[in-house]
C-alpha positions in Angstrom: 1.9 -169.8 124.0 0.1 -167.7 126.4 1.8 -164.5 125.0 0.7 -165.3 121.8 -3.0 -165.6 122.9 -2.8 -162.3 124.2 -1.2 -160.9 121.0 -4.1 -162.3 119.3 -6.6 -161.0 121.1 -5.1 -157.6 121.7 -5.1 -157.7 117.7 -9.1 -158.7 117.3 -9.7 -156.0 120.0 -7.7 -153.3 118.0 -9.5 -154.6 115.3 -12.9 -154.3 116.6 -12.3 -151.0 117.6 -11.1 -150.5 114.0 -14.2 -151.2 112.7 -16.7 -149.4 115.0 -15.0 -146.1 114.9 -15.0 -146.5 111.0 -18.4 -147.4 111.2 -19.2 -144.5 113.6 -17.4 -142.2 111.3 -19.2 -143.6 108.3 -22.9 -144.0 109.8 -23.4 -141.1 112.1 -20.6 -138.5 112.4 -19.9 -137.5 108.2 -23.6 -137.8 107.8 -24.9 -135.5 110.5 -21.8 -133.0 109.6 -23.5 -133.4 105.9 -26.8 -132.4 107.6 -25.4 -129.2 109.7 -23.5 -127.6 106.5 -26.6 -128.0 104.6 -29.0 -126.6 107.3 -26.8 -123.5 107.5 -27.8 -122.9 104.3 -31.1 -123.0 104.4 -31.6 -126.9 103.1 -33.7 -128.7 105.1 -36.1 -132.0 104.9 -38.3 -134.7 106.6 -36.3 -135.9 109.9 -35.0 -139.5 109.2 -35.2 -142.5 111.1 -32.3 -143.9 112.9 -30.2 -145.9 110.6 -33.7 -146.4 107.9 -33.5 -142.5 107.4 -36.7 -142.1 105.5 -37.1 -145.2 103.4 -40.1 -146.2 105.3 -41.7 -143.1 104.6 -40.7 -143.1 100.9 -41.9 -146.7 100.9 -45.0 -146.0 102.4 -46.0 -143.2 100.0 -45.3 -145.2 97.0 -47.3 -148.2 98.1 -50.6 -145.8 98.2 -49.8 -144.1 95.1 -49.3 -147.2 92.9 -52.0 -149.3 94.9 -54.5 -148.3 91.8 -54.1 -148.1 88.1 -54.7 -144.8 86.4 -58.2 -144.3 85.6 -57.5 -143.3 82.2 -54.5 -143.3 79.9 -52.8 -139.8 80.5 -49.2 -138.7 81.3 -49.5 -136.8 84.7 -47.3 -139.6 86.3 -44.9 -137.7 89.0 -47.3 -137.7 91.5 -47.6 -141.6 91.2 -44.1 -142.6 90.7 -42.7 -139.4 92.7 -45.3 -138.6 95.4 -41.9 -137.9 98.0 -41.1 -135.6 95.7 -43.7 -134.1 95.8 -44.6 -134.0 99.2 -41.0 -133.0 100.7 -40.9 -129.9 97.4 -44.2 -128.6 98.7 -42.8 -128.5 102.5 -39.2 -127.8 102.3 -38.9 -126.2 98.6 -36.9 -126.8 95.4 -33.9 -127.7 97.6 -34.5 -130.4 100.0 -32.5 -133.5 102.1 -34.1 -136.5 102.3 -32.2 -140.0 103.8 -31.9 -143.2 101.7 -31.0 -145.1 105.3 -27.7 -143.2 106.6 -26.7 -141.6 103.2 -28.0 -138.6 103.1 -29.4 -136.9 99.7 -30.0 -133.4 98.4 -32.9 -133.3 95.5 -31.8 -131.3 92.9 -34.4 -129.8 90.0 -32.7 -126.4 89.3 -31.3 -126.8 85.5 -28.5 -124.3 85.6 -26.9 -126.1 88.7 -27.5 -129.9 87.3 -26.1 -128.9 84.1 -22.6 -127.0 86.2 -22.6 -130.8 88.2 -22.7 -133.0 85.0 -20.1 -131.1 83.2 -18.0 -129.1 85.8 -17.7 -131.8 88.3 -18.0 -134.9 86.6 -14.7 -136.2 87.5 -15.4 -134.7 91.2 -18.8 -136.8 91.2 -19.7 -140.1 90.8 -21.6 -143.2 92.5 -22.0 -143.7 96.1 -21.2 -146.8 98.4 -24.8 -147.5 98.6 -25.9 -147.7 95.1 -22.5 -149.6 94.2 -23.7 -152.2 96.9 -27.4 -151.8 95.6 -25.7 -153.2 92.2 -23.2 -155.0 93.3 -24.1 -158.4 92.5 -26.3 -157.4 89.7 -23.8 -155.5 87.3 -20.8 -155.1 89.7 -18.4 -152.2 88.7 -18.8 -152.2 85.1 -19.1 -148.6 83.3 -22.2 -147.8 84.9 -20.8 -148.0 88.8 -17.3 -147.3 88.1 -15.8 -143.6 89.9 -13.1 -141.6 89.2 -9.9 -143.3 87.2 -11.4 -146.7 87.0 -14.8 -144.8 85.1 -12.3 -142.8 82.8 -10.2 -146.1 81.4 -13.3 -147.7 81.2 -15.2 -145.4 79.1 -11.8 -145.4 77.2 -12.1 -149.0 76.5 -15.5 -149.1 75.7 -16.5 -146.2 74.0 -14.9 -146.9 70.3 -17.7 -149.9 69.9 -20.6 -147.4 69.7 -19.2 -144.9 67.6 -18.4 -144.2 63.6 -18.5 -147.6 61.4 -18.7 -149.8 64.4 -21.9 -148.2 65.3 -23.2 -148.7 61.5 -22.0 -152.0 61.7 -24.8 -153.4 64.2 -27.5 -152.4 62.1 -27.4 -155.6 60.0 -28.3 -157.8 63.5 -30.9 -155.0 64.5 -32.4 -155.1 60.9 -32.2 -158.9 60.6 -33.4 -159.3 64.1 -36.6 -157.0 64.0 -37.2 -159.1 60.2 -37.5 -162.5 62.3 -39.6 -160.3 65.1 -42.0 -159.0 62.3 -42.2 -162.8 60.7 -43.6 -164.0 63.8 -46.3 -161.5 64.4 -47.3 -162.0 60.6 -47.7 -165.4 61.3 -49.7 -165.0 64.8 -52.0 -162.9 62.9 -52.4 -165.4 60.4 -53.5 -168.0 63.0 -56.4 -165.4 64.1 -54.5 -163.6 67.0 -54.9 -159.8 66.7 -54.0 -158.5 70.4 -50.5 -158.6 71.4 -48.7 -157.7 74.7 -45.7 -156.0 72.4 -43.8 -155.5 75.7 -42.6 -158.8 75.6 -41.3 -158.7 72.1 -39.7 -155.4 72.5 -37.7 -157.0 75.6 -37.0 -160.6 73.6 -35.7 -158.8 70.3 -33.4 -156.0 72.3 -32.2 -159.1 74.1 -31.6 -161.1 70.6 -29.9 -158.0 69.2 -27.7 -157.1 72.3 -27.1 -161.1 72.4 -25.2 -160.9 69.5 -23.9 -157.5 69.7 -22.0 -158.7 72.6 -21.4 -162.8 72.2 -22.1 -162.9 68.4 -21.8 -166.9 67.9 -22.8 -167.5 71.8 -26.2 -165.8 71.1 -28.2 -169.2 72.9 -25.9 -168.6 76.1 -26.5 -165.1 75.8 -30.5 -165.6 76.1 -29.5 -167.7 79.3 -27.5 -164.8 80.3 -30.1 -162.3 80.0 -33.0 -164.4 81.4 -30.8 -164.8 84.6 -30.0 -161.1 84.6 -33.6 -159.9 84.9 -34.1 -162.0 87.7 -31.3 -160.4 89.7 -32.6 -157.0 88.6 -36.1 -157.2 90.2 -34.2 -158.9 93.1 -31.9 -156.1 93.4 -34.4 -153.5 93.2 -35.4 -154.2 96.8 -31.3 -153.5 98.0 -32.4 -150.5 99.9 -34.9 -152.7 102.0 -31.6 -154.8 103.2 -29.2 -152.1 103.9 -30.8 -150.3 106.3 -27.9 -151.1 109.1 -24.0 -152.0 108.8 -23.6 -155.1 107.5 -26.9 -156.8 106.8 -25.8 -157.7 103.1 -23.8 -160.5 104.9 -26.3 -162.0 106.9 -27.0 -165.5 105.5 -30.6 -164.0 105.0 -32.4 -166.1 102.0 -32.7 -162.9 100.0 -28.9 -162.7 100.0 -28.9 -166.3 99.2 -30.7 -166.2 96.3 -28.8 -163.4 95.2 -25.5 -164.8 95.7 -26.5 -168.0 93.4 -27.9 -166.0 90.6 -24.6 -164.1 90.4 -22.3 -167.2 90.4 -24.8 -168.8 87.8 -24.6 -165.8 85.8 -20.5 -165.6 85.8 -20.1 -169.1 85.1 -21.7 -168.8 82.1 -20.1 -165.5 81.2 -16.9 -167.7 82.1 -17.3 -170.5 79.5 -18.0 -167.8 76.8 -14.9 -166.1 77.8 -12.4 -169.4 78.2 -14.1 -170.4 74.9 -12.5 -167.3 73.1 -9.5 -167.6 74.9 -8.7 -171.0 74.0 -9.2 -169.8 70.4 -6.6 -167.7 70.5 -4.0 -169.7 72.9 -4.4 -172.5 70.4 -3.9 -171.0 67.5 -7.3 -170.9 65.7 -7.7 -167.4 65.8 -5.4 -164.1 66.0 -8.3 -162.0 67.8 -10.6 -162.4 70.5 -13.3 -161.2 67.6 -14.9 -158.1 66.9 -17.8 -157.9 69.4 -18.0 -156.2 72.8 -16.2 -158.9 74.5 -14.1 -159.7 72.0 -13.1 -156.1 72.3 -12.2 -156.3 76.3 -10.2 -159.4 75.9 -8.3 -157.9 73.5 -7.7 -155.0 75.6 -6.9 -157.3 78.7 -3.9 -159.4 76.6 -2.1 -155.9 76.6 -2.1 -156.3 80.5 -2.3 -153.0 81.4 -3.8 -149.3 80.2 -2.4 -146.4 81.3 -2.0 -145.1 85.1 -1.7 -148.7 86.7 -5.7 -149.5 85.5 -5.9 -153.8 84.7 -8.6 -154.8 83.1 -8.9 -158.4 84.5 -11.8 -160.8 83.8 -14.1 -159.9 86.6 -14.0 -156.4 85.0 -15.1 -157.9 81.9 -17.6 -159.6 83.5 -19.0 -156.5 85.0 -18.5 -155.0 81.8 -21.0 -157.5 79.9 -23.4 -157.6 82.3 -24.0 -153.6 82.4 -24.3 -153.5 78.9 -26.7 -156.6 78.7 -28.6 -154.5 81.4 -28.0 -151.2 79.8 -28.5 -152.0 76.4 -31.7 -154.1 76.5 -33.8 -152.8 79.4 -33.8 -149.3 78.7 -34.2 -149.5 74.8 -37.1 -152.6 75.0 -38.8 -149.9 77.7 -38.4 -146.9 75.2 -39.5 -149.1 72.4 -42.7 -150.0 74.5 -44.1 -146.6 75.4 -43.5 -145.3 72.2 -45.1 -148.1 70.8 -48.1 -147.0 73.6 -48.5 -143.2 72.7 -48.1 -144.1 69.1 -51.3 -146.7 69.4 -53.2 -144.1 71.1 -52.0 -141.4 68.3 -52.8 -143.1 65.2 -52.2 -139.7 63.0 -48.5 -139.9 64.5 -48.1 -143.0 62.5 -49.5 -142.1 59.4 -47.4 -139.1 59.5 -44.0 -141.3 60.4 -45.3 -143.6 57.4 -45.7 -141.2 54.8 -42.2 -139.6 55.4 -40.8 -143.5 55.2 -42.6 -143.6 52.1 -41.1 -141.2 50.7 -37.5 -141.2 52.1 -36.9 -145.2 51.2 -39.2 -145.2 47.9 -40.0 -148.4 47.8 -36.3 -150.0 48.8 -35.2 -151.0 51.9 -34.3 -149.0 55.0 -30.7 -148.4 55.4 -28.7 -146.4 58.0 -28.6 -143.4 55.5 -32.3 -142.5 56.1 -32.3 -142.2 59.8 -31.3 -139.1 60.5 -34.0 -137.6 57.8 -36.8 -139.3 59.5 -37.4 -136.3 61.8 -41.2 -137.3 62.4 -40.2 -140.3 64.2 -37.3 -138.6 65.9 -39.4 -136.2 67.3 -41.8 -139.2 68.5 -38.8 -141.1 70.0 -37.7 -137.7 71.8 -41.6 -137.5 73.3 -41.7 -141.0 74.5 -38.3 -140.1 76.3 -39.6 -136.7 77.9 -42.9 -138.2 79.0 -41.5 -142.3 79.8 -37.6 -141.8 80.6 -37.0 -145.3 81.6 -34.1 -144.1 84.1 -36.6 -141.7 86.2 -34.2 -140.1 88.7 -30.2 -139.7 88.1 -28.0 -139.5 91.4 -24.3 -138.5 91.9 -22.2 -138.2 95.2 -19.9 -135.3 95.9 -16.1 -137.1 96.3 -14.9 -133.4 97.1 -16.6 -130.5 98.6 -18.0 -128.5 95.6 -19.3 -124.5 94.9 -22.5 -125.3 93.1 -23.9 -121.8 92.2 -24.4 -120.6 95.4 -24.3 -124.0 97.2 -21.7 -125.4 99.1 -22.3 -129.2 98.3 -19.8 -131.2 101.1 -18.1 -134.1 100.3 -20.4 -137.4 100.8 -23.7 -135.9 99.9 -25.8 -137.5 97.3 -27.6 -135.5 95.0 -30.7 -136.6 93.4 -32.0 -135.6 89.9 -35.8 -136.1 89.4 -35.6 -136.3 85.8 -39.2 -137.6 85.6 -40.0 -134.4 87.2 -38.0 -132.2 85.3 -39.4 -133.7 82.5 -42.8 -133.0 83.3 -42.1 -129.4 84.3 -44.7 -126.7 83.6 -42.4 -124.2 84.3 -39.8 -125.6 82.0 -41.9 -127.5 79.2 -45.3 -125.2 79.2 -48.7 -126.1 80.2 -49.0 -128.9 78.1 -45.8 -130.3 79.9 -48.2 -133.7 80.6 -49.4 -134.2 76.8 -48.4 -136.2 74.4 -47.2 -133.2 71.7 -43.7 -134.5 69.5 -43.7 -131.1 67.6 -42.2 -129.5 70.3 -39.0 -131.1 69.3 -39.6 -129.9 65.8 -36.5 -127.4 66.6 -33.2 -129.2 67.6 -32.3 -126.3 70.0 -35.9 -126.9 71.9 -34.7 -129.8 74.0 -31.1 -128.7 75.1 -32.6 -125.3 76.5 -35.0 -127.1 78.7 -32.4 -129.9 80.0 -33.4 -133.2 78.6 -31.8 -135.8 79.7 -32.8 -139.2 79.4 -29.7 -140.6 78.5 -27.6 -137.9 81.5 -25.3 -135.3 80.2 -22.1 -134.2 80.3 -19.1 -136.5 79.9 -20.8 -139.0 82.2 -23.4 -139.4 79.6 -24.7 -142.6 78.5 -22.2 -143.9 76.2 -24.5 -146.6 74.1 -26.8 -143.6 73.6 -26.2 -143.9 69.7 -27.0 -147.5 69.5 -30.1 -147.6 71.8 -31.5 -144.7 69.1 -30.9 -146.5 66.2 -31.9 -149.7 67.7 -35.2 -147.7 68.3 -35.6 -145.9 65.3 -34.6 -149.4 62.7 -37.7 -150.9 65.0 -39.9 -148.9 64.7 -39.4 -147.6 61.1 -39.5 -151.4 60.1 -43.0 -152.3 62.0 -44.4 -149.2 61.6 -44.1 -150.0 57.5 -45.9 -153.3 58.1 -48.6 -152.8 60.2 -51.0 -150.4 61.9 -51.9 -150.6 65.6 -54.3 -149.1 68.2 -54.2 -149.7 71.8 -56.3 -152.4 73.0 -59.2 -151.9 75.5 -57.5 -155.0 77.6 -54.5 -152.1 78.5 -54.8 -150.6 81.7 -51.9 -147.9 82.4 -50.1 -148.5 85.6 -46.6 -147.1 85.3 -44.2 -148.1 88.0 -40.7 -148.0 88.5 -38.1 -151.4 89.6 -35.0 -149.7 88.7 -36.1 -148.2 85.5 -40.0 -147.2 84.6 -42.1 -150.4 83.6 -45.9 -150.7 82.3 -47.4 -153.2 85.7 -49.3 -155.3 83.2 -47.1 -154.8 80.0 -48.8 -152.4 76.9 -51.7 -154.7 74.8 -52.2 -153.6 71.3 -54.4 -154.6 68.4 -52.1 -155.1 65.3 -53.3 -155.3 61.6 -51.3 -156.0 58.3 -51.2 -152.8 56.2 -51.8 -155.3 53.2 -55.5 -155.8 54.9 -56.3 -152.2 54.9 
């Protein structure tokens, strides 16, 4: 017995030593090695604090810059939302290193190097461990957070749902859901309401559409999942504050308990939907799990394994559903909300879009074939995505040493691409970079030459961008055909970032039916 006790103690000591050794390598040795390599190449940055890095500096700068609302409606918002970028780029130049806890990150704004990273090195870069931990309970290891072969196989499985005829088949859902929203607005106006917080309507509408696209007949349960994921999103946006030292995410704090409880409830609801689909196939009521996104994933799982040993299991399916619920409604709702704000403050562009709609449709209902011909609307949407990209930054981590232009990027270095700053750069877009000017997108080649990347770029670009743009065009075209609108005096311009860029108080507009004009 004594020998067994000594053996157990020895194993425990070895395990503790192994964990301690791994932690020292991960949290101290590797980051300092990366720092020295970059300093030799002239890339420096603010001095990090032990374990927390520059998190407190970033939080303090953001707290000051967003403490007050904007005095007027303007689009010069980089200093408000990325004050640390403004300060450190002035001090250390276009390339600088800052620390997110123990993770070193290099800011990169040089468009040619960004293009090379996102295209040439897409398989050698991806999401870092800290990013994955921050979203672990929110969207898990779905396509957005997957790396390497897992990402490749998930992309291969999911991509057909957002291409060709399958993509066009979603238009019916989008039109039907939008009609319901328009009827709701008309009824509210008939009852005397004139002001509307349009962000709430867009959020509910895009949630309705993605619920039907993902879950079809399980629409009501989809709405419950959407609500819980929204709460989780807000909690997970604070995750970096809870990852300052090794193992902090395992502490039984109120924050961690709340996140895990919400995650469990989301997955319980998802499992109910999944099990009902599986039951229908198993008892012979159906030969397929369905044609929606969930059905496609379950049909694929039934094949057991895809190539190279990648196994699609229930946890991956749930993470994929959560990922597309978030990506499929939140970013599109924000695109629509910011575009409505821009159109409400620039009514002449409403008239241009409305005139083109009238010419194209000639009294007949809007159809998918019209969308590519709505050039005025396309230009406005692109300008909205430039000024208010829902994802204001694009992060990547190097999984191997790579040569990027004149830089050697060591394995383990995260690269931080400030999309918002690039989209507002006067050097790239001209002196009117902070002004609303859709005409800049009149030429199709214009955006590509200026590294316009609201949906990222390269092989890891957003798989659902076609879905999002089709949805945005249908909703905006139908709304502009029914109403004219102006910004309300009650609107307070105060953009902020909670994972995605949001209007702090929503967007209040004054709606008038066109029949009343």
